[in-house]
C-alpha positions as CSV (number, residue, x, y, z in Angstrom):
1,M,85.5,85.1,109.2
2,A,86.7,83.2,106.1
3,M,85.2,86.0,104.0
4,H,87.2,88.6,105.8
5,G,90.5,86.6,105.2
6,A,89.5,86.1,101.5
7,A,88.9,89.9,101.1
8,Q,92.3,90.7,102.7
9,K,94.1,88.3,100.4
10,A,92.2,89.7,97.3
11,I,93.1,93.3,98.2
12,G,96.7,92.4,98.9
13,K,97.0,90.5,95.6
14,R,95.6,93.5,93.8
15,I,98.0,95.9,95.5
16,K,100.9,93.6,94.6
17,E,99.8,93.4,90.9
18,Y,99.6,97.1,90.5
19,R,102.8,97.8,92.4
20,E,104.6,95.4,90.1
21,K,102.8,96.9,87.1
22,C,104.2,100.3,88.2
23,G,107.7,98.9,88.4
24,L,108.0,99.5,92.1
25,T,109.6,97.2,94.7
26,Q,108.1,96.9,98.1
27,E,110.9,99.0,99.4
28,M,110.2,101.8,96.8
29,L,106.5,101.7,97.7
30,A,107.2,101.8,101.4
31,E,109.4,104.9,100.9
32,K,106.7,106.7,98.9
33,T,104.0,105.9,101.5
34,D,106.0,106.3,104.7
35,L,105.2,102.7,105.5
36,T,107.7,99.8,106.1
37,P,108.5,97.2,103.5
38,N,107.4,94.6,106.1
39,Y,104.0,96.2,106.3
40,I,103.7,96.3,102.5
41,S,104.6,92.6,102.4
42,A,102.1,91.7,105.1
43,V,99.3,93.6,103.3
44,E,100.2,91.9,100.0
45,R,100.1,88.5,101.6
46,G,96.8,89.2,103.2
47,I,98.2,89.1,106.7
48,S,97.4,92.8,107.5
49,F,94.3,94.6,106.4
50,P,95.3,97.9,104.9
51,R,92.3,100.0,106.2
52,L,93.3,103.7,106.0
53,S,96.8,102.7,104.7
54,L,95.1,101.6,101.5
55,I,94.6,105.2,100.7
56,H,98.2,105.9,101.5
57,I,99.3,103.0,99.3
58,S,97.1,103.8,96.4
59,E,97.9,107.5,96.2
60,P,101.5,107.6,95.0
61,T,101.0,104.8,92.5
62,R,97.6,106.0,91.4
63,L,96.1,102.6,92.1
64,D,92.4,101.9,91.8
65,V,92.4,99.2,94.4
66,I,88.8,99.4,95.4
67,S,87.1,98.7,92.1
């Protein structure tokens, strides 16, 4: 179970880093992905696991979140 939480946090951290690198706020990313800023925040903090939304998040910012 700890590994699952660690993976969520690592993915969230990576999404946040790339979002910031692209100069986007959570609100801007939420608008581009049809998600809410609260959801983006939860993913970045490792509270929510992005699952299919990861594809949604990575597409408009051209993030390579998996590698």
